[in-house]
N, C-alpha and C positions, 0 to 999 in steps of 0.2 A: 554532758548530754549530747548523744549523737543525733544530729538533724538528718532525718531520713526524708527525702523529696523525690518527686518524679522527675526523671530525666527525659524531657520532651522537647526537642528542638522545635522552635517556631518556624513558619514558612521563610522568615527573613534569615534565620541562621541556616536554613537548607540551602538558600541561594549562593552561600559562600562556596559550596561545592560545584557550582555551575560555571561554565565558561562558554559564552556565546560568541562567535567569531563572525564580524561583520564581513560582507562580500567586498572584494576588492573592485577597483573600477573594471567594468566589463559592458560588452554589448551582446544582446540577444536577438537572434534572427529567427523568427517563428514561421514555418511553413504550415499553411492550414489556418492562417490567423483569422480568417472570416467564419471559422467552423465553430461549433457548439463547445468543445473542449477549451478553446482559447477564451471564449467569452465567459462560460460558467467557472472555470477552475483557474486557468493561468494568470489572467489579468488581475482578478481579485487577490490571487496569492501574492504576486509580485507587489501589488499595491500595499498589502499588508506587511510585507518586508520593509517596502519604503517607509511606512508609518512607524516602524520600530527602529528607525534609524540603523538599519542593518544593510541598507542599499547605498552604496557609495554615490555622491553627488555626480560623480563622472560615470554616468549610466545612459544607455538608451535602449529601445526595443525597435526593431523594424519588423513588421508584420508582412508576411507574403502570402497572397491567396489568389484564386481565380475570380473572385468578385471584384468588380471594379469600384475602387473607393479612393477618396483623397486622403491625405493626412488627417484633416479635420473631420472627414466622416468617420474614420477610424478612431479618433479621440472622442468622438461623440458617442460611439458605441461602447468604448471603454467606460466612459464616465457613468453611462446609464446602466451597465451591467454591475458595475462596481457599487453603485447606489443601491441596486436591488439585492446584490450578494452580502455587502459588508453592513448595511443598514445605514445607521447615522455616522456620516462622514463629514470632515471639515471640507468645504467647498474650495478653500483656499488651497489645501493640500492636493485635493484631487485635481484642481486646476494645474498646479506646479507638476504633479506627477504626469499628467496627460500630455503636457509639452514635451515629454520625453519620448513620446509614441510616435512612430512614422508608419508608412505603409506604401507598398508598391504591389502591383498586380501583374499577372501573366499566367502563361501555361508552363507547368513544371517541366515538360519536355522540350521547351523552347530556350536556345541559347540567349535569346534577347533577354528573358527575365534575369538570368544570372549576370548579364552585362549591366543591367540597370541596378542590381543588388550591389555589384561591385562598385559602381560609381557612387551610390548612396552611402556605402560603408566609408569610402574615402572622404566624402563631404561631411558625414556625421562624425567619423573619427576625429577630424579637425575640430569641429563645433564642440564636441563633448570631451576630447582628450582621454579616451578610455584605454589607450594603449592597445595591446595585441590580445587581451583576454576576450575571445570570441566564441559565443556558444550557438549552434544551429539546433533548433528544437523542431523535430520532424513530427508535428500534430497532424499527421495524414495517415490514410490507410497504409498497411506495410507493403501493398503491391507498388506504391510509389517510392519506397526507400531506395531501391537500387537506381532508379531514374535520377532522383536527386542527388544522391551520393556520387554518381558518375559525372554529373554536371558541376557539382561542388570541385571536383578534382580537375576536370578537363577545362573548366572556365576559370581556374586560378583562384579558387576561394579556399581549398583545403590547405592544411598545413600543420606543423607540429604544435602550434600554439592553439589550435581550434578543438572545442570539445563538441561532441555530437549526443544529442539526447534523442533516443527513440522509444516509442510507446509500444505497449503489448498490443497484439500478440506478436511474439517474435518467430514467426513462421506457423504454418499449418501442422507440420509434422516434424520429425527429427531431419528428414531430407531437406525440406524447404527452410528449416532453421538454419541448417549447416550451410545452405547455399547463400542464404541472407547474409549470414555472418562473414562468409568468404568475401562477398561483395563489399561489404563495409570494411572488413580487415585489410582489403587491399589498398586502401586509401587511408584508413585511421588505425592507430595502435589501440590495444585493448585499453590502455590507460587514458585514452580520450573518448572512449564510448561509454555513455550512462544509459543503460537500459532501465527504464522508469517502471516501477510498480507501486502505484500510489497507496497501497495497503500498508507498505513498509514505512510510510511517512506518518502513520497513526500513532499516537503517543503510547497506547498500551502495548502495541507491537514493538516500539523502540525500547520500551521498559522491560521487555522480557529478559534481555541480556543482563541488565542491572539487578532485576529482581532475583535472578538466578545467582549470578556470580559476585553480587555485593553483599549478600545476606548469608551468614553462616547457617541459619537455621533451615534454609530451604535445599541448597545444593547437596548436602549429605544424604537426603531421602529422595533425591531426583533420580531414581534408578529402579530397576526391576525388583529389587528386595522390597521396596515399599509403595510402588505405584502398581495399580492393578491394570488401569487402562487410560487412554487419553483420547478425549473427543474434540473435534474442530468442526464447528458449525458456521456457515454462513447462508443465513435464510433470508430471503426477500419476499415482500408482499407484492411487489411490481412484476408486471409481465415483461414482454420484450419491448413495450412501448414503441418508439418510432425506429428502433433498431432491427425490425424484422428481417429485412433481407440480409443484413450482416449476421445476425444471430444465428440464422438458419444454416449458414456455412460454418458456423463455429461451435454452438452448443456449449453446455455447462462445463464439459471436461476441458475444452480449450480456452473458454472465457474466464473461468474462475478457478477450477481444479489444478491445472497445471502450472499456474503461476502464483496466484494469492495463496491457495492452501498449501502447496509444497513450500513456499516461502516462509509461511507461518511455522509449518512442521520443522523446518531447518533450525529455527531459532529456539524451538522448545527442545529439540532433541540433540542439538549439536554438542560436541565436546568443547570444553573451555579453550579458548584460542590463546594464542601465545601473548597477545596484547589486543588492545581495542583497536588496532589499525586495520583499514578496510581489507587488506589481502590476507592478513592473518585469520580474520573473521569469515572471509569468503572461502578460504581454504577448508576450515572446518564444515562449512555448508556443504561443500563438494564431497568431502568424505562422508558426510551423513547421507547424502542422496545416493551415493555409490553403494550404501549398506542396506538400501530398501530392498527387501525381497521381491524379485519379479514375480508377477502372476504366472501360474501355470494354466493352460488352457482348460483342462479338466476341472478346474476349481473355481472358474470365474463365476458360475452360478451361486456360489456360497460367499464370495467376498466382494462382488461388485454388482450394483444395481443402478439401472438407468430408467428413466421414465419422463413422461410429459405431462404438464398440467392439462386438466379438462375444464369444462365451464363450471362456474360456482358463484360464490359471494365472497368478497373481501371487504370488511368493514361495513358490511350491508349493502354493498353496491354489486350488481350483476357484473361478471367479467367473462369473457369469452375463452373458449379453449385455444390452446396453442395454434392449433392447425386452422383456426378461425381468424387469427391475427392477420393485419395487413402485412403483405409481403412474404407470407409463410406459404410453402408448398402444401396443399391440402393433404398430401400422401407423405408429408415429412416424418422422417424417423429421428430428426435430431432431438437429443436429450435436454430437457430443462431442469432435471434433477438427477444427481448422481451421489451415490454413497459407496464408500470403499472401506475395506478392512485392510490395513497394512502392517507388516511386521518389519522391524528394523533388525537386522542380523549383526548386532554388536554386543560387546560385553555388557555395556550398561542396560540395553533395552531387549535382550534376548528373551522372547516369549511374551512381551507386552504388546497387546493390540492397539493400534492406532486407528480410530474410526473417524473418517472425513466425510462430510456431507455438505451439498450445497444445492439450492434450488429456488426457482421463481414461483410467484404465486402461492407461497406458504402463508400459515396463519398469522405470522407475525415477523417483522424485521428484527433480526437478532444475529449478531455475530459475537461468537464467544468461544473460548478454549476452557474445557473442563478437565482437570487432572484428578482422577478418581483414586484415591489411596486405597490400599489393601485394608480390609477389616481387621479388628484385634483378633488374634487368634484363639482367644478364650475369653467368654463373658464371665466375670466374676459376680454378676448380678442376677444370676438364675434364680435364686431363692426369693427375689422381688419381682419375678415374672418378666425380666429383661434378659433374653435370650440372643437375639439377632441385633447387634449394635450396627447402625447405618455406618457407612463409610465416610470418612472426611473428603470433602470435595473443594479443591481450589479452582475458582472460576476467575478467568481474565476476560472481562466483558470490553469488547470493542465497539459495538453499535448495539443500540441507539446512544447510550451514555457509556463513557470510558471509565473503567474502574477494575477494582480487584475485590474479591470477597472469599472467605474461607469459612466452611461449614464446620462445626464441631459439636460434641455431645455435652450437654451439662444438666445437673440436677434442676428441676423446677421448685420454685419455693413451695414448702408445705411439710406436713408431717409424714406423708407418704414417700417412698422412693420412686419418684416420677423423673423420667429423664426425656429431654427433647433436645432437637437440633436447633442450634443458634448460628447466626452469621456475624463475622467480623467484616465490615464493609468499609472500602476506601473508594471514593468518588472523586475524579480529578476536579470537577467543576466545584464541588462543595469544599473541598480542602484548599485549593489555590484561588478560588473566587474569580476566576476568569474563564472566558470561552477557549477551548482548544483550538489551536492553529490548524488551518486547513493542511491536509496531508501534503499536498503539492507545495505548500509554503516552506516546509522543512526540506524537501528533495530539490527544490529549485536553489534554495540557499546553499546546500550542500555541494551542488554542481558548480555554482558560482565560485566557492572557495576551494573546489577541487577535492571534496572528500567523497570517495566512492563507497563508503561502508554500507550504505542503504540501497545500493544499486547491484543489479544482477550481473554477474560475470558470465561469459559465454559458456564455460565448462560447467 
């Protein structure tokens, strides 16, 4: 008798295919350490790496900012923000982690600050024995990048052993991005520069390549012959909040579209890389971006929409119009919503429209990718009154819950030929039973170990 049983690997069996590389000894110097990004994202993320035993014991972080704080002041801020962000934490572990945090203050344009940094690096390097794995994190506005990078070089802090992390936006337009890159490239090789986009640290985004290239059931239909269109949506219920003056100079195109959305697009549409090595993946991303059909002036009204949110209600609460927000020019024409229809002129995607849209103050918070497959060419169920069969839709959900679902048609139980749309759903939290790591956690660890796969290359 043949024993027929389901082959369904458990989570424990799946872990065999996983390789987590711990960080080597390293030091991290963070500019902008008294700012919101460091408190809300960076410190909690590094603490989580520490709690997973992926942070080497030979580690320290030196915060630099304009606010005057002592080492203990900075540690107190870190402990408080980690408690608020992480929740239930071991006070013993938190105390041990905080002892690795230090702080110095000064003006980013003042050589004296960099002299103090240099002195502290010598002092702390001897104390913690981290070797020469040094990371500078620029958690400051891009306008300060050139000033800081110039001082790192002129004050003897740059070198081939140093890594540099820079936050988006990487310039206001092509010219400013090129100028910024030239300034950085003058002192740091491309292999030393890590341009961070936190969206690429999210689990579902990282999973796109595995989903496509590790499963034979998907990649053969991932092309113009089977896919009708692809939609990428990043919708927020929030307004500009406390970022009014920054946002009014940036807008949805620069803040979200040209980085997050195009980064997602490259992973969805790129060709298979030669290997999973960083430069092989980034080579294919560049090829994809070069294949995007440029807009023509006469067709903009048909393929591009820009708008601003007006007054209304979100979750029952009154909210003001964009132009009434603090820090916003009452005559501002900065867009808070943008939608575009793109085409990729390649063998794989010729004729397939890609719809990208993002906006603030929308009805719900939702970030997802929808791959809409072509409908069946002919319905054989016409005699049963079923003529127009819905398309299959593969949805990659990124926010608020990360997961994947596939819609398909099936007969409903009963004597009549009734058909309905069903969904096969996969939710990370339900399957693995753990909260997903913060995106910065993955990216910071990758930088520590020198993996540039999830970071943006200049070209």
